[in-house]
Structure formats: structure tokens, C-alpha cells
N, CA, C and O of each residue as an XYZ file, in Angstrom:
668
protein
N      51.188      6.993      4.477
C      49.389      7.663      2.895
C      51.217      7.060      2.000
O      51.618      5.932      1.715
N      51.849      8.414      1.829
C      52.555      9.115      1.592
C      54.112      7.777      0.585
O      54.912      7.870     -0.347
N      53.664      6.707      1.646
C      54.507      5.205      1.097
C      54.215      5.067      0.160
O      54.671      5.470     -0.910
N      52.688      3.950      0.630
C      51.310      3.221     -0.334
C      51.359      4.307     -1.745
O      51.526      3.577     -2.722
N      51.328      4.826     -1.902
C      51.015      6.390     -3.089
C      53.114      6.235     -3.892
O      53.494      6.119     -5.057
N      53.641      6.289     -3.018
C      55.068      5.950     -4.390
C      54.981      4.509     -4.098
O      54.468      3.976     -5.082
N      55.143      3.987     -3.552
C      55.142      3.160     -3.896
C      53.857      2.287     -5.635
O      54.151      1.688     -6.669
N      52.659      2.697     -5.062
C      51.910      2.752     -5.756
C      52.131      3.503     -7.986
O      51.356      3.625     -8.934
N      53.340      3.716     -7.790
C      53.727      4.752     -8.581
C      54.076      4.382     -9.457
O      53.923      4.629    -10.653
N      54.991      3.237     -8.459
C      56.383      2.742     -9.241
C      55.799      1.296    -10.088
O      56.203      1.192    -11.246
N      55.076      0.428     -9.678
C      54.584     -0.739     -9.261
C      53.862     -1.065    -10.074
O      53.799     -0.018    -10.718
N      53.446     -1.517    -10.403
C      52.323     -2.072    -11.202
C      51.502     -2.888    -11.024
O      51.888     -4.037    -10.808
N      49.612     -2.497    -11.060
C      48.898     -2.706     -9.997
C      49.165     -4.109    -10.022
O      48.391     -4.065     -9.065
N      49.523     -5.469    -10.170
C      49.158     -6.416     -9.663
C      50.884     -6.673     -8.231
O      51.270     -7.362     -7.287
N      51.028     -6.232     -8.569
C      52.836     -6.022     -7.246
C      52.146     -5.104     -6.778
O      53.053     -4.793     -6.005
N      51.374     -4.391     -6.541
C      50.560     -2.579     -5.517
C      49.746     -3.769     -5.034
O      49.827     -4.212     -3.888
N      49.269     -4.063     -5.610
C      47.846     -5.796     -4.307
C      48.739     -6.543     -3.787
O      48.822     -6.522     -2.559
N      49.852     -7.592     -4.718
C      50.143     -7.938     -3.379
C      50.868     -6.945     -2.406
O      50.270     -7.168     -1.354
N      51.637     -6.153     -2.184
C      51.830     -5.005     -1.898
C      50.734     -4.918      0.175
O      51.169     -4.948      1.326
N      49.586     -4.833     -0.295
C      49.524     -4.564      0.198
C      48.916     -5.794      0.897
O      49.016     -6.262      2.032
N      48.396     -6.058      0.031
C      47.861     -7.961      0.972
C      49.245     -8.110      2.234
O      49.093     -7.862      3.430
N      50.786     -8.653      1.473
C      51.382     -8.069      2.153
C      50.732     -7.551      4.561
O      50.207     -8.055      5.554
N      51.424     -6.164      3.995
C      51.394     -5.776      4.895
C      50.214     -5.077      5.103
O      50.237     -3.910      5.493
N      48.457     -6.103      4.721
C      48.251     -6.128      5.792
C      48.495     -7.546      6.906
O      48.714     -7.531      8.117
N      48.401     -8.357      6.250
C      48.803     -9.571      6.797
C      49.668     -9.456      7.305
O      49.638    -10.639      7.643
N      51.357     -8.790      8.164
C      51.738     -9.099      9.192
C      51.376     -7.321      9.850
O      52.376     -6.928     10.451
N      50.544     -6.543      9.853
C      50.343     -5.407     10.020
C      49.421     -6.536     11.399
O      49.786     -6.437     12.570
N      47.974     -7.770     10.897
C      47.491     -7.975     11.994
C      47.848     -8.751     12.364
O      47.230     -9.432     13.182
N      49.049     -9.029     11.929
C      49.587     -9.939     13.604
C      50.425     -9.315     13.849
O      51.154    -10.213     14.272
N      51.335     -7.932     14.010
C      51.375     -7.412     15.091
C      50.779     -7.208     16.216
O      51.102     -7.443     17.380
N      49.614     -6.613     15.599
C      48.232     -6.325     16.185
C      48.375     -7.322     17.070
O      49.021     -7.329     18.118
N      47.554     -8.389     16.439
C      47.596     -9.310     17.831
C      48.480     -9.924     18.577
O      48.111    -10.313     19.685
N      49.930    -10.167     18.122
C      51.035    -10.355     19.054
C      50.426     -8.324     20.444
O      49.819     -7.982     21.459
N      50.651     -8.182     20.127
C      50.548     -6.182     20.883
C      48.386     -6.289     21.978
O      47.865     -5.432     22.691
N      47.927     -7.465     21.622
C      47.112     -7.316     22.101
C      46.717     -8.985     22.846
O      45.663     -9.251     23.425
N      47.923     -9.966     22.617
C      48.116    -10.465     23.467
C      48.046    -12.156     22.950
O      47.850    -13.225     23.528
N      48.336    -11.707     21.462
C      48.130    -12.910     20.622
C      49.445    -13.577     20.622
O      50.433    -13.328     21.312
N      49.279    -14.413     19.775
C      50.239    -14.909     19.322
C      50.104    -15.570     18.056
O      49.214    -16.209     17.495
N      51.867    -15.029     17.651
C      52.577    -14.587     16.098
C      51.448    -15.677     14.946
O      50.414    -16.316     15.142
N      52.079    -15.500     14.090
C      51.728    -17.158     12.632
C      53.216    -17.721     12.415
O      53.613    -18.762     11.891
N      53.848    -16.718     12.972
C      55.276    -16.933     11.670
C      55.916    -17.327     10.900
O      56.651    -18.200     11.360
N      56.073    -17.125      9.755
C      56.504    -16.202      8.719
C      55.878    -17.358      7.576
O      55.506    -17.009      6.456
N      55.833    -18.747      8.045
C      54.856    -19.950      6.666
C      53.620    -19.250      6.486
O      53.026    -18.769      5.521
N      53.428    -19.338      7.658
C      51.550    -19.451      7.225
C      50.871    -17.736      7.638
O      49.753    -17.359      7.989
N      52.095    -17.064      7.398
C      51.912    -15.353      6.930
C      51.320    -15.433      4.798
O      50.409    -14.959      4.119
N      52.679    -16.432      4.540
C      52.961    -16.367      2.993
C      52.342    -17.877      2.593
O      52.708    -18.584      1.653
N      51.213    -18.185      3.660
C      50.094    -18.825      3.464
C      49.027    -18.735      3.282
O      48.222    -19.516      2.774
N      48.856    -17.084      3.968
C      47.916    -16.477      4.021
C      47.105    -15.167      3.280
O      46.026    -14.583      3.179
N      49.069    -15.211      2.688
C      49.055    -13.403      1.645
C      48.769    -14.191      0.361
O      48.658    -13.549     -0.684
N      48.611    -15.830      0.343
C      48.738    -16.608     -1.636
C      46.271    -16.638     -1.729
O      45.321    -16.556     -2.509
N      46.634    -16.813     -0.294
C      45.003    -17.270      0.369
C      44.446    -16.006     -0.388
O      43.693    -15.986     -1.362
N      44.890    -15.173      0.162
C      44.169    -14.031      0.195
C      44.107    -13.002     -1.330
O      43.318    -12.106     -1.631
N      45.315    -13.590     -2.102
C      45.340    -13.431     -3.143
C      45.158    -13.696     -4.671
O      45.365    -13.023     -5.681
N      44.625    -15.105     -4.396
C      43.695    -15.974     -4.282
C      42.906    -15.633     -4.427
O      42.852    -14.993     -5.477
N      41.387    -15.707     -3.477
C      40.014    -15.098     -2.868
C      39.882    -13.597     -3.647
O      38.900    -12.857     -3.580
N      41.056    -13.358     -4.358
C      40.945    -11.752     -4.707
C      40.890    -11.620     -5.829
O      39.972    -10.977     -6.338
N      41.595    -12.035     -6.352
C      41.203    -12.774     -8.657
C      40.726    -13.298     -9.090
O      40.582    -13.278    -10.313
N      40.066    -14.289     -8.079
C      38.940    -14.648     -8.106
C      37.469    -14.420     -8.482
O      36.669    -14.815     -9.330
N      37.504    -13.672     -7.538
C      36.548    -11.769     -7.619
C      36.639    -12.009     -8.330
O      36.274    -13.109     -8.745
N      37.188    -11.155     -8.965
C      38.227     -9.913     -9.965
C      37.132    -10.827    -11.165
O      36.015    -10.325    -11.288
N      37.369    -11.877    -11.862
C      37.718    -12.010    -12.509
C      35.865    -13.099    -13.267
O      35.534    -13.595    -14.344
N      35.052    -12.903    -11.492
C      33.835    -13.542    -11.682
C      33.550    -11.651    -11.705
O      32.363    -11.851    -11.962
N      33.583    -11.073    -11.686
C      32.805    -10.135    -11.023
C      33.756     -9.391    -13.022
O      32.876     -9.678    -13.834
N      34.034     -9.232    -13.213
C      35.355     -8.447    -14.477
C      33.702     -8.458    -16.063
O      33.077     -7.729    -16.834
N      33.893    -10.263    -15.458
C      32.721     -9.711    -17.221
C      31.989     -9.530    -16.959
O      31.551     -9.750    -15.830
N      31.278     -8.877    -18.118
C      29.968     -8.068    -18.044
C      28.641     -9.691    -17.248
O      28.691    -10.786    -16.688
N      27.881     -8.884    -17.677
C      26.543     -9.606    -17.250
C      25.782     -9.816    -17.759
O      25.009     -8.867    -17.891
N      25.356    -11.162    -18.451
C      23.969    -11.136    -19.930
C      23.204    -10.369    -19.149
O      23.059    -10.018    -17.978
N      22.587    -10.183    -20.678
C      22.534     -8.011    -20.193
C      20.198     -9.982    -19.856
O      19.742    -10.983    -20.409
N      19.904     -9.039    -18.620
C      18.834     -9.820    -18.052
C      17.615     -9.742    -19.308
O      17.577     -8.684    -19.937
N      16.570    -10.894    -19.705
C      15.636    -10.407    -19.603
C      13.843    -10.648    -19.324
O      13.153    -11.364    -18.599
N      13.684     -9.926    -20.035
C      12.727     -9.211    -19.548
C      11.372     -9.942    -20.098
O      10.863     -9.248    -20.978
N      10.512    -11.348    -19.791
C       9.367    -11.545    -20.036
C       8.723    -11.511    -19.208
O       9.033    -11.776    -18.046
N       7.158    -11.012    -19.808
C       6.054    -11.298    -18.705
C       5.706    -12.922    -19.083
O       5.826    -13.704    -20.027
N       5.003    -12.868    -17.175
C       4.750    -14.715    -17.762
C       3.481    -14.952    -18.519
O       2.602    -14.098    -18.636
N       3.441    -15.947    -18.939
C       2.080    -16.005    -20.407
C       0.432    -15.924    -20.483
O      -0.427    -16.294    -21.284
N       0.462    -15.150    -19.047
C      -1.157    -15.693    -19.156
C      -1.001    -14.084    -18.419
O      -2.154    -13.778    -18.116
N      -0.328    -13.273    -18.129
C      -0.248    -11.758    -18.126
C      -0.422    -11.482    -19.626
O      -0.056    -12.111    -20.619
N      -1.127    -10.291    -19.462
C      -2.726     -9.215    -20.691
C      -2.017     -7.910    -20.533
O      -2.039     -7.195    -19.531
N      -1.163     -7.619    -22.049
C      -0.340     -6.648    -21.735
C      -1.018     -5.095    -21.705
O      -1.713     -5.038    -22.719
N      -1.089     -4.139    -21.160
C      -1.664     -2.871    -21.255
C      -1.314     -2.430    -22.882
O      -0.395     -2.715    -23.650
N      -2.686     -1.484    -22.999
C      -2.651     -1.014    -24.369
C      -0.656     -0.272    -24.444
O       0.277      0.070    -23.718
N      -0.982     -0.384    -25.582
C       0.001      0.434    -26.179
C       1.011      2.088    -25.282
O       0.649      3.264    -25.291
N       2.284      1.464    -24.627
C       2.668      3.281    -23.837
C       1.870      3.353    -22.612
O       1.730      4.276    -21.810
N       1.352      2.113    -22.649
C       0.688      2.545    -20.928
C       0.721      0.970    -19.513
O       0.153     -0.087    -19.788
N       1.191      1.095    -18.641
C       1.749      0.845    -17.442
C       0.887      0.269    -16.784
O      -0.117      0.752    -16.262
N       1.204     -0.648    -16.788
C       0.092     -1.986    -16.072
C       0.310     -2.197    -13.899
O       1.469     -1.878    -13.636
N      -0.217     -2.471    -13.008
C      -0.393     -2.596    -12.063
C      -0.660     -4.113    -11.684
O      -1.834     -4.479    -11.752
N       0.417     -5.151    -11.243
C      -0.291     -5.972    -10.637
C       0.157     -6.485     -9.370
O       1.203     -6.253     -8.765
N      -1.022     -7.376     -9.015
C      -1.640     -6.928     -7.495
C      -1.740     -8.797     -7.546
O      -1.970     -9.702     -8.349
N      -1.303     -8.532     -5.723
C      -1.665    -10.031     -4.852
C      -0.735    -10.581     -4.024
O       0.470    -10.656     -4.263
N      -1.543    -11.134     -2.625
C      -2.102    -11.082     -1.639
C      -1.390    -12.922     -1.537
O      -1.343    -13.892     -2.293
N      -0.941    -12.589     -0.129
C      -1.467    -14.106      0.312
C      -1.660    -14.420      1.921
O      -0.628    -14.455      2.590
N      -2.580    -14.586      2.401
C      -2.643    -14.713      3.740
C      -2.382    -16.352      4.005
O      -2.771    -17.307      3.332
N      -1.294    -16.312      5.670
C      -0.499    -16.654      6.728
C      -1.797    -17.169      7.999
O      -2.097    -16.617      9.058
N      -2.005    -17.644      7.756
C      -3.364    -18.051      9.416
C      -3.256    -18.243      9.970
O      -4.073    -17.879     10.816
N      -1.728    -19.397     10.574
C      -0.754    -20.250     11.226
C      -0.239    -18.415     12.399
O      -0.462    -18.231     13.596
N       0.232    -17.751     11.706
C       0.973    -16.338     12.048
C       0.081    -15.234     12.487
O       0.359    -14.563     13.480
N      -1.773    -14.879     11.241
C      -2.218    -14.049     11.841
C      -1.662    -12.630     11.173
O      -1.697    -11.470     11.582
N      -1.181    -13.182     10.074
C      -1.228    -12.047      8.502
C      -0.816    -11.883      7.656
O       0.311    -12.113      8.096
N      -0.582    -11.585      6.348
C      -0.889    -11.326      5.135
C       0.190    -10.206      4.496
O       0.419     -9.020      4.733
N       0.611    -10.977      3.774
C       1.583    -11.324      2.546
C       1.103    -10.659      1.275
O       0.185    -11.117      0.594
N       1.930     -9.293      0.925
C       0.658     -8.664     -0.686
C       2.655     -8.042     -1.873
O       3.791     -8.341     -2.242
N       1.667     -7.167     -1.839
C       2.965     -6.604     -3.292
C       2.377     -6.634     -4.872
O       1.330     -7.212     -5.163
N       3.171     -5.960     -5.787
C       2.673     -5.038     -6.077
C       3.783     -4.922     -6.992
O       4.907     -4.951     -6.491
N       3.590     -4.699     -9.199
C       4.387     -5.526    -10.039
C       4.377     -3.873    -10.676
O       3.484     -3.147    -10.241
N       5.002     -3.497    -11.325
C       4.393     -1.945    -12.149
C       5.344     -2.611    -13.971
O       6.424     -3.150    -13.733
N       5.076     -2.573    -15.056
C       5.821     -3.441    -16.017
C       4.848     -1.922    -17.074
O       3.893     -1.173    -16.868
N       5.669     -2.127    -17.984
C       5.347     -1.696    -18.916
C       4.349     -2.024    -20.215
O       3.590     -2.993    -20.201
N       4.441     -1.137    -21.290
C       3.982     -2.895    -21.886
C       4.852     -3.851    -23.286
O       4.337     -4.519    -24.182
N       6.307     -3.572    -23.002
C       6.383     -4.864    -23.402
C       6.456     -6.390    -22.260
O       6.853     -7.534    -22.478
N       5.880     -5.737    -21.034
C       6.134     -7.000    -20.097
C       7.251     -6.586    -18.828
O       7.374     -7.073    -17.704
N       8.029     -5.434    -19.537
C       9.683     -5.293    -19.025
C       9.138     -4.790    -17.040
O       8.445     -3.817    -16.742
N       9.434     -5.297    -16.554
C       9.302     -5.147    -14.613
C       9.857     -3.502    -15.065
O      10.726     -3.405    -15.932
N       9.182     -2.038    -14.293
C       9.832     -1.089    -13.791
C      10.276     -0.757    -12.086
O      11.227     -0.178    -11.562
N       9.233     -1.350    -11.646
C       8.974     -1.196    -10.120
C       9.088     -3.079     -9.915
O       9.147     -4.010    -10.719
N       9.077     -2.960     -8.122
C       7.948     -3.717     -7.657
C       8.185     -4.111     -6.024
O       9.271     -4.011     -5.454
N       6.936     -4.578     -5.403
C       7.479     -3.800     -3.535
C       6.395     -5.149     -3.050
O       5.236     -5.365     -3.404
N       7.243     -5.884     -2.156
C       5.818     -6.473     -1.291
C       5.910     -6.115      0.292
O       6.747     -5.521      0.972
N       4.814     -6.674      0.537
C       4.858     -6.247      2.380
C       4.668     -6.666      3.384
O       4.060     -5.670      3.775
N       4.652     -7.140      3.999
C       3.954     -8.191      5.438
C       3.302     -7.814      6.354
O       3.906     -7.170      7.211
N       1.902     -8.045      6.533
C       1.424     -7.049      7.850
C       0.693     -8.135      7.925
O       0.223     -9.020      7.209
N       0.771     -7.621      9.554
C      -0.074     -8.760     10.417
C      -1.067     -8.288     10.939
O      -1.432     -7.139     11.191
N      -1.642     -9.651     11.139
C      -2.871     -8.662     11.182
C      -3.752     -9.588     10.516
O      -3.451    -10.144      9.460
N      -5.405     -9.844     11.449
C      -6.537    -10.592      9.949
C      -7.532    -10.610      9.406
O      -8.625    -10.750      9.954
N      -7.334    -10.473      8.235
C      -7.217     -9.649      7.504
C      -8.117    -11.605      6.327
O      -7.636    -12.729      6.469
N      -9.426    -11.255      5.331
C      -9.312    -12.197      4.738
C      -8.126    -11.550      3.112
O      -7.335    -10.609      3.178
N      -8.409    -12.460      1.797
C      -7.801    -12.020      1.057
C      -8.515    -11.466      0.036
O      -8.077    -11.689     -1.092
N      -9.471    -10.824      0.134
C      -9.832     -9.288     -0.705
C      -9.550     -8.248      0.516
O      -8.907     -7.289      0.090
N      -9.733     -8.186      1.397
C      -8.783     -7.646      1.786
C      -7.744     -7.012      1.877
O      -7.570     -5.829      2.170
N      -6.670     -8.215      1.493
C      -4.838     -8.724      1.686
C      -4.710     -7.535     -0.011
O      -3.841     -6.749     -0.391
N      -6.395     -8.089     -0.755
C      -5.762     -8.072     -2.584
C      -5.564     -5.684     -2.313
O      -4.676     -4.874     -2.577
N      -6.940     -5.592     -1.703
C      -7.148     -3.764     -2.462
C      -6.138     -3.840     -0.574
O      -7.118     -4.394     -0.077
N      -5.446     -3.771      0.266
C      -3.855     -3.303      0.655
C      -2.965     -3.513     -0.677
O      -2.728     -2.533     -1.384
N      -2.550     -4.591     -0.964
C      -2.175     -4.123     -2.080
C      -2.133     -3.482     -3.223
O      -1.127     -3.261     -3.898
N      -3.672     -3.054     -3.539
C      -3.852     -2.280     -4.380
C      -3.586     -1.203     -3.614
O      -2.631     -0.779     -4.263
N      -3.688     -0.567     -2.873
C      -3.238      0.476     -2.120
C      -1.677      0.277     -2.687
O      -1.350      0.518     -3.849
N      -0.941     -0.121     -1.832
C       0.644     -0.442     -1.399
C       0.604      0.070     -2.953
O       0.112      1.198     -2.974
N       0.901     -0.310     -4.041
C       0.897     -0.824     -5.226
C       0.513      0.719     -6.097
O       1.293      1.095     -6.973
N      -0.555      1.421     -5.814
C      -0.675      3.846     -6.037
C      -0.070      4.152     -5.831
O       0.621      4.875     -6.549
N       0.239      3.749     -4.306
C       1.143      4.331     -3.420
C       2.456      4.332     -3.838
O       3.195      5.316     -3.809
N       2.807      2.999     -4.310
C       4.324      2.693     -5.396
C       4.164      3.759     -6.226
O       4.588      4.856     -5.863
N       3.422      3.578     -7.671
C       3.630      4.280     -9.111
C       3.411      5.538     -8.105
O       4.473      6.063     -8.440
N       2.926      6.388     -7.204
C       2.455      7.890     -7.275
C       4.070      8.467     -6.376
O       4.572      9.573     -6.176
N       4.500      6.887     -5.989
C       6.046      7.142     -5.358
C       7.156      8.031     -6.791
O       7.687      9.140     -6.724
N       7.185      6.936     -8.060
C       7.605      6.687     -9.166
C       6.749      7.907    -10.350
O       7.349      8.025    -11.419
N       6.224      8.253    -10.291
C       5.503      9.885    -10.900
C       5.452      8.352    -12.019
O       5.929      8.100    -13.126
N       4.672      7.641    -11.096
C       4.377      6.190    -13.109
C       3.339      6.286    -13.213
O       2.599      5.366    -12.867
N       2.877      7.411    -13.719
C       1.293      6.847    -14.818
C       0.557      5.221    -15.381
O       0.547      4.825    -16.547
N       0.179      4.739    -14.579
C      -0.053      3.193    -13.895
C      -1.854      3.681    -14.145
O      -2.437      4.650    -13.659
N      -2.265      2.858    -14.855
C      -4.080      2.887    -15.257
C      -4.696      2.118    -15.466
O      -5.782      2.187    -16.041
N      -4.072      1.022    -14.982
C      -4.588      0.012    -15.174
C      -3.859     -1.168    -14.286
O      -2.764     -1.683    -14.507
N      -5.189     -1.570    -12.747
C      -4.407     -2.454    -12.871
C      -5.538     -3.864    -12.324
O      -6.629     -3.874    -11.753
N      -4.178     -5.468    -13.088
C      -5.634     -5.873    -12.265
C      -4.617     -6.933    -11.157
O      -3.415     -7.069    -10.931
N      -5.785     -7.486    -10.715
C      -5.250     -8.899     -9.820
C      -5.913     -9.764     -9.057
O      -6.903     -9.134     -8.685
N      -5.954    -10.828     -8.605
C      -6.945    -11.513     -8.230
C      -7.697    -11.859     -6.429
O      -7.333    -12.082     -5.274
N      -9.267    -11.652     -7.489
C      -9.902    -11.886     -6.086
C     -10.588    -12.617     -5.824
O     -10.651    -13.264     -6.869
N     -11.972    -13.597     -4.377
C     -12.481    -14.390     -4.275
C     -13.104    -14.705     -5.885
O     -13.026    -15.700     -6.606
N     -13.501    -13.876     -5.995
C     -14.422    -13.723     -6.704
C     -13.437    -14.116     -8.305
O     -14.103    -13.908     -9.320
N     -12.528    -14.442     -8.460
C     -11.487    -14.091     -9.949
C     -10.868    -13.279    -10.393
O     -10.069    -12.807     -9.584
N     -10.846    -12.873    -11.310
C      -9.497    -11.315    -11.776
C     -11.088     -9.837    -11.459
O     -12.312     -9.940    -11.532
N     -10.567     -9.175    -11.270
C     -11.199     -7.341    -11.138
C      -9.803     -7.435    -11.536
O      -8.763     -8.085    -11.422
N     -10.384     -6.381    -12.089
C      -9.630     -5.162    -13.231
C     -10.096     -3.788    -13.196
O     -11.082     -3.254    -13.705
N      -8.941     -3.242    -12.312
C      -9.925     -1.637    -12.600
C      -8.622     -0.650    -13.643
O      -7.410     -0.801    -13.789
N      -9.580      0.315    -14.178
C      -8.855      0.999    -15.283
C      -8.785      2.861    -14.576
O      -9.821      3.526    -14.556
N      -7.230      3.540    -13.984
C      -7.866      4.333    -14.019
C      -7.560      6.063    -14.166
O      -6.849      6.407    -13.223
N      -7.819      6.950    -14.862
C      -8.204      7.638    -15.803
C      -7.970      9.206    -15.255
O      -8.263     10.161    -15.973
């Protein structure tokens, strides 16, 4: 470890990265030999280091530029809650052939920004309305966990959209 620290203090970062890659490739090749394997030979080791360096540089380039800011856009049919309030939307999907129901909950602010979302799969025989009540329950637990003061909830039930207002 002391040797690596000394090298790191004396060379540029890209040189140190190359030293680390060469060291790892030589160690890996030597370890293979000690465990009964065959050495790759100098030409193969150089090619291996070159590939590692290229992969590392491509990875670093891909993740060094800042990500574009996320776009927070609510669906067009989403009805905003009153200013300053949070809204819980719920949905469920029945999977008759597997005997399960998938349900989800999403909490958004009055600008449509997603604050938190959750989905789950539950095995059992449920109708759509029960699935939606399970989604509502899940969403309210989520709101309580994050201490979000949700006052409105909406979901599509068998008779159309049902909205709930909590005080």
C-alpha cells in the first residue's frame, strides 16, 4: 500500500491509473499460474491492459458530463391538487392467469413533480376494486412513512374515477 501511495504522489492521475491496471493484470495472470492455469504471455497482457484502459476512459467520459436536469411533467389527464397540497394517485392491474394483482401508488406535488412512487405484486384472487383499495392502502402507508401530508387520492375503480379527500 505504501508503494502505491508513493507512486500516486509522484505521477499524474492517468499514469497512476495505468500503473494500477498493469499491476492488477500482472497479479491476475500470476494468480492464474499459481492455481494451475496458464500464463497469457506479455502480448496478451498488454492487450488486456489496453482494453481495460479504453473501457475505463469510455466509462469515465460517459459519466463525467452532468446529466440533463430531469423533466417533471404530469400526464395530460392528471388533475392538479390545490396549491401547496400533495396528491396520491393509485392504480392496479389484475393478472388472472397468475392469480395476482399488481398495484402502484405515486405522490406528486401541485406542479406534478413525483415525490415518491411504489409498486407491489400480491398473490391471491382479488377483484379490481379490492386491488385499488390495496393500492390506496399502500399509498397511504407510503405517505405516512415519508411524512407527506397527502390530502387527496384518486384512482380508477370499476365505476369510474373515485376521489378521496382526507382532513
